[in-house]
Structures are given as structure tokens and as C-alpha cells.
C-alpha positions as CSV (number, residue, x, y, z in Angstrom):
1,M,121.5,31.3,110.0
2,T,125.6,31.7,109.2
3,A,128.8,32.1,111.0
4,D,129.7,36.0,111.4
5,L,133.1,36.3,110.5
6,E,133.4,40.4,110.6
7,D,136.3,39.9,113.0
8,V,138.1,37.0,110.7
9,P,141.0,38.7,108.0
10,P,139.8,38.9,104.8
11,D,142.2,36.7,103.3
12,L,141.5,33.7,105.7
13,R,136.9,33.9,105.4
14,D,137.0,31.8,102.7
15,A,138.7,29.1,104.1
16,V,136.8,29.2,108.2
17,R,134.0,29.4,106.7
18,R,134.8,26.4,104.8
19,A,136.0,24.6,108.2
20,L,133.2,25.3,109.9
21,E,130.5,24.3,107.3
22,M,133.0,21.1,106.8
23,A,132.1,20.7,110.9
24,G,128.8,20.6,109.9
25,V,128.9,24.4,112.1
26,H,126.2,27.1,110.2
27,D,125.9,29.2,113.0
28,G,128.6,31.8,115.8
29,H,130.7,34.3,116.1
30,I,135.3,33.4,115.5
31,S,137.3,35.5,115.5
32,V,141.4,35.4,114.1
33,A,143.9,37.5,115.5
34,L,147.7,37.8,113.9
35,V,150.1,38.4,116.6
36,D,153.6,38.6,116.7
37,E,156.0,36.2,118.4
38,D,155.8,38.3,122.2
39,R,152.0,37.8,122.0
40,I,152.0,33.8,121.4
41,R,154.4,33.0,123.8
42,E,152.8,34.4,126.1
43,L,149.2,33.1,125.9
44,N,150.5,29.8,124.7
45,R,152.8,29.6,128.8
46,E,149.2,31.1,130.3
47,H,147.0,28.6,129.2
48,R,149.0,25.2,128.2
49,G,152.5,25.8,130.2
50,N,154.5,26.2,127.5
51,D,156.8,29.5,127.5
52,Q,158.2,29.1,123.6
53,P,155.8,31.1,120.3
54,T,153.6,28.1,118.8
55,D,152.0,28.5,115.0
56,V,148.4,28.3,116.4
57,L,146.0,27.8,119.8
58,A,142.5,28.2,119.9
59,F,140.5,29.5,123.2
60,P,137.1,27.7,122.7
61,F,133.3,29.4,124.3
62,D,130.7,27.4,124.0
63,G,131.2,25.0,121.2
64,A,129.4,22.9,118.8
65,T,127.1,23.1,122.0
66,V,123.7,24.1,121.7
67,V,123.7,27.1,123.4
68,A,120.0,30.3,123.7
69,G,120.9,33.1,122.2
70,P,124.4,33.8,119.2
71,R,127.2,31.2,119.7
72,E,130.7,32.4,120.8
73,L,132.7,29.8,118.9
74,G,136.0,31.5,119.7
75,D,139.2,32.8,119.3
76,V,141.3,32.0,116.8
77,V,145.1,33.2,117.5
78,I,148.3,32.6,115.1
79,C,151.6,33.9,114.4
80,P,153.0,34.4,111.7
81,A,156.2,34.6,111.8
82,H,155.7,30.3,112.7
83,A,153.1,29.3,110.6
84,T,153.6,27.9,107.2
85,D,150.5,28.3,105.8
86,L,148.3,31.7,107.4
87,R,144.8,29.5,105.7
88,E,146.2,25.5,106.7
89,A,146.9,27.7,110.8
90,A,143.0,28.9,110.4
91,V,141.5,25.9,110.0
92,H,143.6,24.2,112.3
93,G,142.6,26.7,115.0
94,T,138.9,26.9,113.5
95,L,138.6,23.2,113.3
96,H,139.7,23.1,117.7
97,L,136.9,25.4,118.3
98,C,134.5,23.3,116.7
99,G,135.4,20.1,119.1
100,F,137.7,18.2,117.7
101,D,141.8,17.2,119.1
102,H,143.9,16.0,116.5
103,E,145.5,15.3,119.9
104,T,143.3,12.3,121.2
105,D,141.0,10.6,117.5
106,D,141.9,8.7,115.6
107,G,143.1,11.6,113.2
108,E,139.6,12.4,112.0
109,M,140.6,16.1,112.1
110,L,144.1,16.2,110.4
111,R,141.9,14.2,107.4
112,L,138.9,16.5,107.6
113,Q,141.6,19.8,107.5
114,G,142.7,18.2,105.0
115,R,139.9,17.8,103.2
116,V,138.8,21.7,104.1
117,L,142.2,22.6,102.5
118,E,142.4,20.7,99.5
119,S,138.3,22.1,98.2
120,P,137.9,25.1,96.3
């Protein structure tokens, strides 16, 4: 099986695909949406209790677990006005959908993110 990246902007698909592969996730649907500051602020307030815009949010569904039927990894939402690098934001959000969490691990997620971004 392969990952369904149809709902990922074409210029971010390679980075998202590499992030999934390097995280060991080889199937499932993922979407990446680019939104304005008002929308990212609204989502951040509703889901994280932070009433401010941010660069990227990830909303996992099935995660990296095995499910019966097509897996829905989740959604990544990026605000270009707050993201320094769209590719980095897409990779960061994708890794969160794969179960990584830089707030609780020992740097594993950010090291993997760096390797993804350095890969050709």
C-alpha cells in the first residue's frame, strides 16, 4: 500500500511522503491545508486553548495503529504567515500524525524532522 497524498499541496507532497516513509508509515490518507491567521487562531483556541495564531497544527485520527480498512492519518493545518518554512511545517505536522511528540520525547521527533528535511 501507499500513502494517499491527494489532499496535500503538490509542492509539499515529497516532503510529506519522506516524513511518512522515515517514520515507518506506508499507508493512510493525510491532508494538509494552508489557512490564514484568523483560521489558525480559531483552531488553536478551540483545540489547544491558545488564543493566538501559530505556524502548524496536527489533528491525528487513526495514527500509526493498524485499523480495519483504509487508515485516516489526519489533518495538518499550516498558516504560511506564521511558518518560517512550509516544508518544515508540513514535515513537523506529519510526524505528529505518526505519533511523535517533541514535547514528551527525548528529541527523537526533531532529530527525525531534521533528517527528513536534509534528505534529497
